[in-house]
C-alpha positions as CSV (number, residue, x, y, z in Angstrom):
1,M,-28.3,24.4,7.4
2,E,-26.8,25.6,10.6
3,E,-26.7,22.0,11.9
4,F,-24.9,20.9,8.7
5,F,-22.2,23.6,9.0
6,Y,-21.8,22.8,12.7
7,Q,-21.3,19.0,12.1
8,A,-19.0,19.7,9.2
9,T,-16.9,21.9,11.4
10,I,-16.7,19.3,14.1
11,Y,-15.8,16.4,11.8
12,L,-13.2,18.4,9.7
13,G,-11.7,20.1,12.8
14,A,-11.3,16.8,14.6
15,A,-9.6,15.3,11.5
16,V,-7.2,18.2,11.1
17,I,-6.1,18.0,14.7
18,A,-5.9,14.2,15.2
19,V,-4.6,12.9,11.9
20,P,-1.4,15.0,11.6
21,L,-0.7,14.3,15.3
22,A,-1.1,10.5,14.8
23,A,1.1,10.7,11.7
24,R,3.8,12.5,13.5
25,L,3.7,9.9,16.2
26,G,4.1,7.2,13.6
27,L,0.7,5.7,14.2
28,G,-0.8,6.2,10.7
29,S,-3.7,8.3,9.5
30,V,-6.3,5.6,10.0
31,L,-5.8,5.5,13.8
32,G,-5.9,9.3,13.8
33,Y,-9.3,9.3,12.1
34,L,-10.6,6.6,14.4
35,A,-9.3,8.6,17.4
36,A,-10.9,11.7,16.1
37,G,-14.3,9.9,15.9
38,I,-14.0,8.6,19.4
39,A,-13.2,12.0,20.7
40,I,-16.1,13.8,19.1
41,G,-18.5,10.9,19.6
42,P,-18.3,8.8,22.8
43,V,-16.0,11.2,24.7
44,L,-17.4,14.7,24.0
45,G,-20.8,13.8,22.5
46,L,-20.5,16.4,19.7
47,T,-22.0,14.3,17.0
48,G,-25.6,14.2,16.0
49,A,-28.0,11.3,15.1
50,E,-26.9,11.4,11.5
51,T,-23.6,9.6,12.1
52,E,-25.0,6.3,10.7
53,D,-26.3,8.1,7.6
54,L,-22.9,9.7,7.2
55,R,-21.2,6.3,7.4
56,H,-23.3,5.0,4.5
57,F,-22.4,8.1,2.5
58,A,-18.7,7.8,3.4
59,E,-18.6,4.1,2.3
60,F,-18.5,5.5,-1.2
61,G,-14.9,6.2,-0.5
62,V,-14.3,2.4,-0.5
63,V,-15.9,2.3,-3.9
64,M,-13.6,5.0,-5.2
65,M,-10.6,3.3,-3.7
66,L,-11.3,0.0,-5.5
67,F,-11.8,1.9,-8.7
68,L,-8.4,3.5,-8.3
69,I,-6.8,0.2,-7.5
70,G,-8.4,-1.3,-10.6
71,L,-6.7,1.4,-12.6
72,E,-3.4,0.1,-11.5
73,L,-4.1,-3.4,-12.6
74,E,-4.2,-4.6,-16.2
75,P,-6.6,-7.4,-17.1
76,R,-3.6,-9.7,-17.6
77,A,-2.5,-9.0,-14.0
78,L,-5.9,-9.7,-12.7
79,W,-6.0,-13.0,-14.6
80,A,-2.7,-13.9,-13.1
81,M,-4.2,-13.5,-9.6
82,R,-7.0,-16.0,-10.3
83,H,-5.4,-18.7,-8.2
84,K,-5.1,-16.4,-5.2
85,L,-8.6,-15.1,-5.6
86,L,-10.2,-18.5,-5.8
87,G,-7.8,-20.5,-3.6
88,L,-6.4,-18.1,-1.0
89,G,-9.5,-15.9,-0.7
90,G,-12.0,-18.7,-0.9
91,M,-10.1,-20.8,1.7
92,Q,-9.9,-17.8,4.1
93,V,-13.6,-17.0,4.0
94,A,-14.6,-20.7,4.4
95,A,-12.1,-21.5,7.2
96,S,-12.8,-18.2,9.1
97,T,-16.5,-18.8,8.9
98,L,-16.2,-22.3,10.3
99,A,-13.8,-21.2,13.1
100,L,-16.1,-18.4,14.2
101,M,-19.2,-20.5,13.8
102,G,-17.6,-23.1,16.1
103,A,-16.7,-20.5,18.7
104,A,-20.3,-19.1,18.7
105,M,-21.7,-22.6,19.1
106,V,-19.4,-23.3,22.1
107,M,-20.9,-20.1,23.6
108,G,-24.4,-21.6,23.4
109,Q,-25.7,-20.1,20.1
110,P,-27.9,-22.2,17.8
111,W,-26.1,-23.5,14.6
112,H,-28.0,-21.2,12.2
113,V,-27.2,-18.1,14.4
114,S,-23.6,-19.2,14.7
115,L,-23.3,-19.7,10.9
116,A,-24.7,-16.2,10.3
117,V,-22.3,-14.7,12.8
118,G,-19.4,-16.6,11.3
119,L,-20.2,-15.3,7.8
120,A,-20.5,-11.7,9.0
121,L,-17.3,-11.7,11.0
122,S,-15.2,-13.6,8.4
123,L,-15.0,-10.5,6.2
124,S,-12.2,-8.0,6.9
125,S,-12.1,-4.2,6.5
126,T,-11.3,-3.3,2.9
127,A,-11.2,0.4,3.8
128,I,-8.8,0.2,6.7
129,V,-6.5,-2.5,5.3
130,L,-6.1,-1.1,1.8
131,Q,-5.6,2.5,3.1
132,T,-3.0,1.4,5.5
133,L,-1.2,-0.8,3.0
134,S,-1.1,2.0,0.5
135,E,0.1,4.5,3.2
136,K,2.9,2.3,4.3
137,G,4.0,1.3,0.8
138,L,3.2,-2.4,1.4
139,M,0.8,-3.0,-1.5
140,R,3.5,-4.4,-3.8
141,T,4.9,-6.8,-1.2
142,G,3.9,-10.5,-1.3
143,G,1.8,-10.1,1.8
144,G,0.2,-6.9,0.5
145,R,-0.8,-8.6,-2.8
146,S,-2.1,-11.6,-1.0
147,A,-4.2,-9.4,1.4
148,F,-5.6,-7.5,-1.6
149,S,-6.6,-10.8,-3.3
150,V,-8.4,-11.9,-0.1
151,L,-10.2,-8.6,0.2
152,L,-11.4,-8.7,-3.4
153,T,-12.6,-12.2,-2.9
154,Q,-14.5,-11.1,0.3
155,D,-16.2,-8.3,-1.7
156,I,-17.4,-10.8,-4.2
157,A,-18.4,-13.3,-1.5
158,V,-20.9,-10.7,0.0
159,I,-23.2,-11.4,-2.9
160,P,-23.7,-15.2,-2.3
161,I,-23.8,-14.6,1.5
162,L,-26.7,-12.1,1.1
163,A,-28.5,-14.7,-1.1
164,F,-27.8,-17.5,1.5
165,L,-28.9,-15.7,4.7
166,P,-32.7,-15.8,3.9
167,L,-32.4,-19.6,3.9
168,L,-31.1,-19.5,7.5
169,G,-34.2,-17.3,8.3
170,T,-36.4,-20.4,7.8
171,Y,-34.9,-22.0,10.9
172,A,-35.4,-19.0,13.1
173,A,-38.3,-18.1,15.4
174,P,-39.5,-14.4,15.3
175,Q,-37.4,-12.1,17.5
176,F,-39.1,-9.3,19.3
177,S,-37.6,-5.8,19.9
178,S,-38.0,-3.9,23.2
179,D,-41.4,-2.4,22.2
180,G,-42.9,-5.8,21.4
181,S,-42.8,-5.6,17.6
182,I,-41.1,-8.1,15.4
183,A,-37.6,-7.0,14.6
184,R,-37.5,-6.9,10.9
185,E,-37.1,-3.8,8.8
186,G,-35.3,-1.0,10.4
187,A,-33.4,-3.0,13.0
188,G,-29.8,-2.0,13.7
189,H,-27.3,-0.6,11.2
190,G,-28.4,-0.3,7.7
191,G,-32.0,-0.9,8.4
192,G,-34.9,1.1,7.1
193,H,-33.3,1.7,3.6
194,H,-35.4,0.4,0.7
195,S,-33.3,-0.1,-2.4
196,L,-34.4,-0.1,-6.0
197,S,-33.5,-3.4,-7.7
198,L,-34.1,-4.8,-11.1
199,V,-33.8,-8.4,-9.9
200,D,-36.4,-8.5,-7.2
201,G,-38.8,-11.3,-7.8
202,L,-36.9,-12.6,-10.9
203,P,-36.1,-16.3,-11.1
204,G,-32.5,-17.4,-10.7
205,W,-31.7,-17.7,-14.4
206,A,-33.0,-14.2,-15.1
207,V,-31.0,-12.7,-12.2
208,A,-27.9,-14.3,-13.7
209,L,-28.6,-12.9,-17.2
210,V,-29.2,-9.4,-15.8
211,T,-26.0,-9.6,-13.8
212,L,-24.0,-10.8,-16.8
213,A,-25.6,-8.0,-19.0
214,A,-24.6,-5.4,-16.4
215,I,-21.0,-6.6,-16.3
216,A,-20.8,-6.8,-20.1
217,A,-22.2,-3.2,-20.3
218,I,-19.4,-2.0,-18.0
219,I,-16.7,-3.7,-20.0
220,L,-18.0,-2.6,-23.4
221,A,-18.5,1.0,-22.2
222,G,-15.0,1.1,-20.8
223,I,-13.5,-0.1,-24.1
224,Y,-15.6,1.8,-26.6
225,L,-17.3,4.7,-24.9
226,T,-14.9,6.3,-22.5
227,R,-12.2,7.4,-25.0
228,P,-14.6,9.4,-27.2
229,V,-16.2,11.0,-24.2
230,F,-12.9,12.0,-22.7
231,R,-11.8,13.5,-26.0
232,F,-15.0,15.4,-26.1
233,I,-14.4,16.7,-22.6
234,H,-10.8,17.5,-23.5
235,A,-12.0,19.7,-26.4
236,S,-14.0,21.9,-24.0
237,N,-10.8,23.0,-22.2
238,L,-12.6,23.0,-18.9
239,R,-10.5,21.3,-16.2
240,E,-13.4,20.7,-13.8
241,M,-15.2,18.6,-16.4
242,Y,-12.5,15.9,-16.1
243,T,-13.4,15.7,-12.4
244,A,-17.1,15.6,-13.2
245,L,-16.7,12.9,-15.7
246,A,-14.5,10.7,-13.4
247,L,-17.1,11.1,-10.6
248,A,-19.9,10.3,-13.1
249,I,-18.2,7.1,-14.1
250,V,-17.8,5.8,-10.6
251,V,-21.3,6.9,-9.4
252,G,-23.0,5.5,-12.5
253,I,-21.3,2.1,-12.2
254,S,-22.2,2.0,-8.5
255,F,-25.8,2.7,-9.3
256,L,-25.9,0.0,-12.0
257,M,-24.4,-2.5,-9.6
258,T,-26.9,-1.7,-7.0
259,L,-29.8,-2.1,-9.5
260,V,-28.7,-5.7,-10.2
261,G,-27.9,-6.5,-6.6
262,L,-24.1,-6.6,-6.9
263,S,-21.5,-4.8,-4.8
264,P,-20.8,-1.3,-6.0
265,A,-17.2,-1.7,-5.0
266,L,-16.9,-4.8,-7.1
267,G,-18.3,-3.0,-10.2
268,A,-16.0,0.0,-9.6
269,F,-13.0,-2.3,-9.4
270,L,-14.0,-4.0,-12.6
271,A,-14.4,-0.7,-14.4
272,G,-11.0,0.4,-13.2
273,V,-9.4,-2.8,-14.6
274,V,-11.0,-2.2,-18.0
275,L,-9.7,1.4,-18.0
276,A,-6.2,0.5,-16.8
277,N,-4.8,0.8,-20.3
278,S,-6.6,4.1,-21.1
279,E,-4.5,7.1,-21.8
280,F,-6.7,9.0,-19.4
281,R,-5.9,6.8,-16.5
282,H,-3.6,9.2,-14.7
283,E,-6.1,12.0,-15.2
284,M,-8.8,10.0,-13.5
285,E,-6.4,9.1,-10.6
286,S,-5.5,12.7,-9.9
287,D,-9.1,13.8,-10.0
288,L,-10.5,11.1,-7.7
289,N,-7.7,10.8,-5.2
290,P,-8.8,13.8,-3.1
291,F,-12.4,12.6,-2.9
292,K,-11.3,9.1,-2.0
293,G,-9.1,10.3,0.8
294,L,-11.7,12.6,2.3
295,L,-14.5,10.1,2.1
296,L,-12.4,7.3,3.6
297,G,-11.4,9.6,6.4
298,L,-15.0,10.5,7.0
299,F,-15.8,6.8,7.1
300,F,-13.2,6.0,9.7
301,I,-14.4,9.0,11.8
302,T,-18.0,7.7,11.8
303,V,-16.8,4.2,12.9
304,G,-15.2,5.8,15.9
305,A,-18.1,8.2,16.6
306,G,-20.7,5.5,16.2
307,I,-19.5,3.4,19.2
308,D,-22.2,3.0,21.8
309,Y,-20.2,3.9,24.8
310,R,-23.0,3.2,27.3
311,Q,-23.3,-0.4,26.1
312,F,-19.5,-0.7,26.1
313,L,-19.1,0.6,29.6
314,A,-21.9,-1.8,30.8
315,D,-19.6,-4.8,30.0
316,P,-16.2,-3.7,28.6
317,G,-14.4,-6.9,29.5
318,D,-16.8,-9.1,27.6
319,L,-16.8,-6.9,24.5
320,I,-13.0,-6.5,24.4
321,G,-12.7,-10.3,25.0
322,L,-15.0,-11.1,22.1
323,A,-13.1,-8.7,19.8
324,A,-9.8,-10.3,20.8
325,L,-11.4,-13.7,20.2
326,V,-12.4,-12.7,16.6
327,I,-8.9,-11.3,15.9
328,F,-7.2,-14.4,17.4
329,A,-9.5,-16.9,15.5
330,K,-9.2,-15.1,12.2
331,G,-5.4,-14.6,12.7
332,A,-4.9,-18.3,13.3
333,V,-6.8,-19.2,10.1
334,L,-4.9,-16.6,8.1
335,F,-1.6,-17.8,9.4
336,M,-2.3,-21.4,8.4
337,V,-3.8,-20.4,5.0
338,G,-0.8,-18.1,4.3
339,R,1.6,-20.9,5.2
340,A,-0.3,-23.2,2.9
341,F,0.1,-20.8,0.0
342,G,3.8,-20.3,0.5
343,L,3.9,-16.9,2.4
344,K,6.9,-16.6,4.8
345,R,8.3,-14.2,7.4
346,R,7.3,-10.6,6.8
347,D,4.7,-11.4,4.1
348,L,3.1,-14.0,6.3
349,W,2.8,-11.8,9.4
350,L,1.6,-8.8,7.3
351,F,-1.1,-11.1,5.8
352,T,-2.1,-12.5,9.2
353,L,-2.2,-9.3,11.2
354,G,-3.5,-7.1,8.4
355,L,-6.7,-9.1,7.8
356,A,-7.5,-10.3,11.4
357,Q,-10.3,-7.8,12.1
358,A,-14.0,-7.8,11.1
359,G,-15.0,-5.2,8.5
360,E,-17.6,-2.7,7.3
361,F,-19.5,-5.5,5.5
362,G,-20.1,-7.0,8.9
363,F,-22.4,-4.0,9.7
364,V,-24.4,-4.8,6.6
365,L,-24.7,-8.5,7.1
366,L,-25.5,-8.3,10.8
367,A,-28.3,-5.8,10.1
368,F,-29.6,-8.0,7.3
369,S,-29.5,-11.1,9.5
370,T,-31.5,-9.3,12.2
371,Q,-34.1,-8.2,9.6
372,L,-34.5,-11.8,8.7
373,N,-34.8,-12.8,12.4
374,V,-31.7,-15.0,12.1
375,I,-29.7,-13.0,14.8
376,P,-31.5,-11.6,17.8
377,V,-31.5,-7.9,18.3
378,A,-29.5,-8.0,21.6
379,L,-26.8,-10.2,20.0
380,Q,-26.7,-7.9,16.9
381,E,-26.1,-4.8,19.1
382,K,-23.3,-6.6,20.9
383,L,-21.7,-7.9,17.7
384,L,-21.8,-4.4,16.1
385,L,-19.6,-3.1,18.9
386,V,-17.3,-6.1,18.5
387,V,-16.9,-5.3,14.8
388,A,-16.2,-1.6,15.6
389,L,-13.7,-2.6,18.3
390,S,-11.8,-5.0,16.0
391,M,-11.5,-2.2,13.4
392,L,-10.2,0.1,16.1
393,I,-7.5,-2.4,17.0
394,T,-6.4,-2.9,13.4
395,P,-4.0,0.1,13.3
396,L,-2.3,-1.3,16.4
397,L,-1.8,-4.6,14.7
398,F,0.0,-2.9,11.9
399,I,2.2,-1.2,14.5
400,V,3.0,-4.7,15.9
401,Y,3.8,-5.8,12.4
402,D,6.2,-2.8,12.0
403,L,8.0,-3.8,15.2
404,M,8.2,-7.4,14.2
405,S,9.4,-6.8,10.7
406,K,12.4,-4.9,11.9
407,H,13.7,-8.1,13.4
408,M,12.9,-10.4,10.4
409,A,14.7,-10.9,7.2
410,E,12.9,-10.4,4.0
411,A,11.4,-13.7,2.8
412,R,13.1,-14.8,-0.4
413,Q,12.0,-17.4,-2.9
414,E,14.0,-20.5,-2.5
415,F,16.0,-21.4,-5.6
416,E,19.0,-23.4,-6.7
417,P,21.9,-21.1,-7.5
418,D,23.5,-21.3,-11.0
419,E,26.8,-23.0,-11.5
420,I,29.2,-20.2,-12.5
421,D,31.4,-21.2,-15.4
422,E,32.9,-17.8,-16.3
423,E,35.4,-15.4,-14.8
424,G,36.2,-11.8,-15.7
425,P,38.1,-8.8,-14.6
426,V,34.9,-7.0,-13.5
427,I,32.3,-8.6,-11.2
428,I,29.0,-6.8,-10.7
429,A,26.8,-7.8,-7.8
430,G,23.2,-6.7,-8.6
431,I,21.5,-6.3,-12.0
432,G,18.8,-3.8,-11.1
433,R,18.4,-0.4,-12.8
434,F,21.8,0.7,-11.3
435,G,23.8,-2.4,-12.2
436,Q,22.3,-2.6,-15.7
437,I,23.8,0.7,-16.8
438,V,27.2,0.0,-15.3
439,N,27.2,-3.4,-17.0
440,R,26.2,-2.0,-20.4
441,L,28.9,0.7,-20.4
442,V,31.7,-1.7,-19.3
443,Q,30.7,-4.4,-21.8
444,A,30.3,-1.9,-24.6
445,S,33.9,-0.8,-23.9
446,G,35.2,-4.3,-24.6
447,F,35.6,-5.6,-21.0
448,K,34.2,-8.9,-19.8
449,T,31.9,-8.8,-16.8
450,V,30.4,-11.5,-14.5
451,V,27.0,-10.5,-13.2
452,L,25.5,-11.9,-10.0
453,D,22.0,-11.4,-8.5
454,H,19.7,-13.2,-6.1
455,D,16.5,-11.9,-7.8
456,M,15.2,-14.6,-10.2
457,E,12.9,-12.3,-12.1
458,A,15.7,-9.7,-12.7
459,V,18.1,-12.5,-14.0
460,Q,15.4,-14.0,-16.2
461,L,14.6,-10.5,-17.6
462,M,18.2,-9.8,-18.4
463,R,18.6,-13.1,-20.1
464,R,15.7,-12.4,-22.4
465,F,17.6,-9.2,-23.5
466,G,20.7,-11.3,-24.2
467,V,22.6,-10.2,-21.0
468,K,24.2,-13.2,-19.4
469,S,23.9,-13.2,-15.6
470,F,24.1,-15.8,-12.9
471,L,21.4,-16.5,-10.3
472,G,22.8,-16.7,-6.7
473,D,23.3,-14.7,-3.5
474,P,26.3,-12.5,-4.1
475,T,26.8,-12.1,-0.4
476,R,27.9,-15.7,-0.1
477,P,31.8,-16.0,-0.2
478,E,31.7,-19.3,-2.1
479,L,29.7,-17.7,-4.9
480,L,32.2,-14.8,-5.2
481,K,35.1,-17.3,-5.3
482,A,33.4,-19.2,-8.1
483,A,33.0,-16.0,-10.0
484,G,36.8,-15.4,-9.9
485,I,37.0,-12.6,-7.4
486,A,40.5,-13.6,-6.4
487,K,41.7,-12.7,-10.0
488,A,39.3,-9.8,-10.6
489,K,40.4,-6.2,-10.9
490,V,37.2,-4.4,-10.0
491,F,34.2,-5.4,-7.9
492,V,31.0,-3.3,-8.2
493,V,28.4,-3.6,-5.4
494,A,25.1,-2.4,-7.1
495,L,22.6,-4.0,-4.7
496,D,19.5,-2.1,-3.6
497,D,20.1,-3.0,0.1
498,P,22.1,-0.5,2.1
499,E,22.9,-2.8,5.0
500,G,23.8,-5.6,2.6
501,V,26.1,-3.4,0.6
502,V,28.0,-2.3,3.7
503,K,28.4,-5.9,4.9
504,M,29.6,-7.0,1.5
505,V,32.1,-4.2,1.2
506,T,33.4,-4.9,4.7
507,Y,33.9,-8.6,3.9
508,V,35.5,-8.1,0.4
509,R,37.9,-5.4,1.7
510,R,39.0,-7.7,4.5
511,A,39.3,-10.8,2.3
512,Y,40.8,-9.1,-0.9
513,P,42.6,-5.9,0.2
514,D,44.0,-5.2,-3.2
515,L,40.7,-5.3,-5.1
516,H,39.2,-2.0,-6.3
517,I,35.7,-1.7,-4.8
518,I,33.0,0.5,-6.3
519,A,29.8,0.7,-4.2
520,R,26.3,2.1,-4.6
521,A,25.2,4.4,-1.8
522,K,21.6,5.5,-1.0
523,D,22.5,8.8,0.8
524,R,25.2,10.7,2.6
525,N,25.0,8.5,5.8
526,H,25.4,5.5,3.6
527,V,28.4,7.0,2.0
528,Y,30.1,7.5,5.3
529,E,29.3,3.9,6.3
530,L,30.9,2.6,3.0
531,Y,33.9,4.9,3.5
532,K,34.5,3.3,6.9
533,A,34.0,-0.1,5.4
534,G,36.7,0.4,2.8
535,A,35.1,1.2,-0.5
536,D,37.4,2.9,-3.0
537,D,34.7,4.7,-5.1
538,I,31.2,5.5,-3.7
539,V,28.4,6.5,-6.0
540,R,25.3,8.1,-4.6
541,E,22.2,7.0,-6.5
542,M,20.8,10.5,-7.2
543,F,24.0,12.7,-7.1
544,D,25.2,12.4,-10.6
545,A,21.7,12.8,-12.1
546,S,21.1,15.9,-9.9
547,V,24.4,17.5,-10.9
548,R,23.6,17.0,-14.5
549,A,20.1,18.5,-14.0
550,G,21.8,21.5,-12.3
551,R,24.1,21.9,-15.3
552,Y,21.1,22.1,-17.6
553,V,19.6,24.8,-15.3
554,L,22.8,26.9,-15.6
555,E,22.8,26.5,-19.4
556,N,19.3,27.9,-19.6
557,A,19.8,30.5,-17.0
558,G,22.5,32.4,-18.9
559,L,25.8,30.5,-18.8
560,S,27.3,28.9,-21.9
561,E,27.5,25.1,-22.2
562,Y,31.2,25.3,-21.4
563,E,30.7,27.5,-18.4
564,A,27.9,25.3,-17.0
565,A,30.0,22.2,-17.5
566,Q,32.9,23.8,-15.7
567,A,30.7,24.9,-12.8
568,A,29.2,21.3,-12.5
569,Q,32.7,19.8,-12.6
570,T,34.0,22.1,-9.9
571,F,31.0,21.4,-7.7
572,Y,31.4,17.6,-8.3
573,A,35.1,17.6,-7.3
574,H,34.6,19.8,-4.2
575,D,31.6,17.7,-3.0
576,R,33.5,14.4,-3.3
577,A,36.4,15.9,-1.4
578,N,34.1,17.4,1.2
579,L,32.5,14.0,1.8
580,R,35.8,12.5,2.8
581,D,36.4,15.5,5.1
582,L,32.9,15.2,6.7
583,A,33.4,11.4,7.1
584,E,35.9,12.2,9.8
585,H,33.3,14.2,11.8
586,W,30.5,11.7,11.2
587,I,29.5,9.6,14.3
588,P,27.6,6.3,13.5
589,G,24.1,6.2,14.9
590,V,24.0,10.0,15.6
591,P,21.9,12.1,13.3
592,A,23.8,14.9,11.5
593,S,21.4,17.5,12.9
594,Q,22.5,16.5,16.5
595,N,26.3,16.6,15.7
596,P,27.6,20.2,16.2
597,A,31.1,19.5,14.9
598,Y,29.6,18.0,11.7
599,I,27.2,20.9,11.2
600,E,30.0,23.5,11.7
601,R,32.3,21.8,9.2
602,A,29.5,21.3,6.7
603,R,28.8,25.0,6.7
604,E,32.5,25.9,6.2
605,L,32.8,23.5,3.3
606,E,29.6,24.7,1.6
607,K,30.9,28.3,1.7
608,A,34.2,27.0,0.2
609,I,32.2,25.4,-2.7
610,E,30.3,28.6,-3.4
611,S,33.5,30.6,-3.3
612,A,35.3,28.2,-5.7
613,I,32.5,28.2,-8.2
614,F,32.1,32.0,-8.0
615,E,35.8,32.6,-8.5
616,M,35.9,30.2,-11.4
617,A,33.0,32.0,-13.1
618,E,34.6,35.4,-12.4
619,R,37.8,34.3,-14.1
620,K,35.9,33.1,-17.1
621,R,34.0,36.4,-17.4
622,K,37.3,38.4,-17.1
623,K,39.0,36.4,-19.8
624,S,35.9,36.8,-22.0
625,S,35.9,40.6,-21.6
626,E,39.6,40.9,-22.2
627,A,39.3,38.8,-25.4
628,A,36.4,41.1,-26.5
629,E,38.6,44.2,-26.0
């Protein structure tokens, strides 16, 4: 027990120190966890012999992560991904396997060994990639969705790969370990664990039936059983039972998948998709997220702590070179596959750099190949280090992507712009959530609008609701001319692109000095930029909604509706006037916190707002008391 508490303190303490530090430096939590593992393992030697067992336990975090991702996907969304799953993912696995197999054969390995190596190294790290994509908010990008499709395909591909590897074992001569015994069970990572399976010894058709039965059981239970069980738990009024049930679902499905020889992560993902429409989805997400985060963090730490530094120091150049070769070979394949499937610019580089490493399934497949005498023990030990090194390099590849993406424009779907056959006194550029409301109000008041947007999906959606809008890039001068901007009275810039809004306002103000420009601003700094660019009215996204919420607070804190409305109106007027005042003290590119003149003036104006609202409230109270007398 003392050893357990000691190791727990070491692991948790290292994470608490390294991860926040890495996050503050902009390196991401994954690199922090890996660095913590390296510090307590190879550097300080504080970890015990149970690091490998901890890694197997922590891999359950990957299972939880895929379950939670499944909760975000409806079955229809998964069906819509079928082309990427079969085409993009299948092509990546096949091409990466052939590329890495060829590299191994050039280095003198037999074809069957090279094929096993290629299969093991073709799979990427689900844990690191999905965690980093989620952390950076890249899951909903084109590159993020494509990367997720490939990772899901790889998880599925593990099953046929495990079934295929024994065939390669028939071509291999027995390999002997250092003590002279045949290197089968117990060799390397993942060895020595005997699993209970319902399909051992069954013919192929029986295995297929058992597998289909397990999948059908998950789907039927998700549809018909979970709701009654959750309602039963809800009636108990015990909050911890929700957590127990969510854990029981994931653990039970993982156990069932293991029994039939399938990937637990795949089963958990399938269960998540089935439960995506459940009213208890958000409850399960909130219950499982803390466990997922801790287990994934523990997994990353064990990867760093498990590096054999003695073997690494014996030949670091060779190992680093092999890891770089794996990343380069997979990256080249990913780049070509991504291009073939229409990925461009940021999405293409995110897809390429994000999946270029080897992954945690590589540990399993390399160990299994060694047990089957397909891969020699010495080669397996070297390749395990290569896998770990490539995983360690992955956060750095995401940093490279971040640096590259700053200099690349967002890839846009190519389209033929609409021919604009209408003009109106009001032109609205952007039909997102902001522009929609502006357009509805103006049209409901009897004024004609011309709506422009470069987002094909947004335009098509508005057309389904009967809102006529034109597809085209509103930043193009010829499109604005076609929309009748020379005759328009008001131009509304409602795009969700701060830099694009500033550029458009600058151009329109210079080209049409008499046009009234209303612009959408993201924050105060954006307001100042638009003020300098020449916008007449600037609307902050959250300001009006926040003032309205504050008015509701005042109404329920003791003021009458009239008094609260007057306070909100006074605050609104003063804040708008203050922004124009502060714009004179704002310096482009200099944070407000580092501008003494701005800070001093902001404090003065804030006191003025407080005094104005207080005086207004006092006058109202005085009039009320005089009327009562």
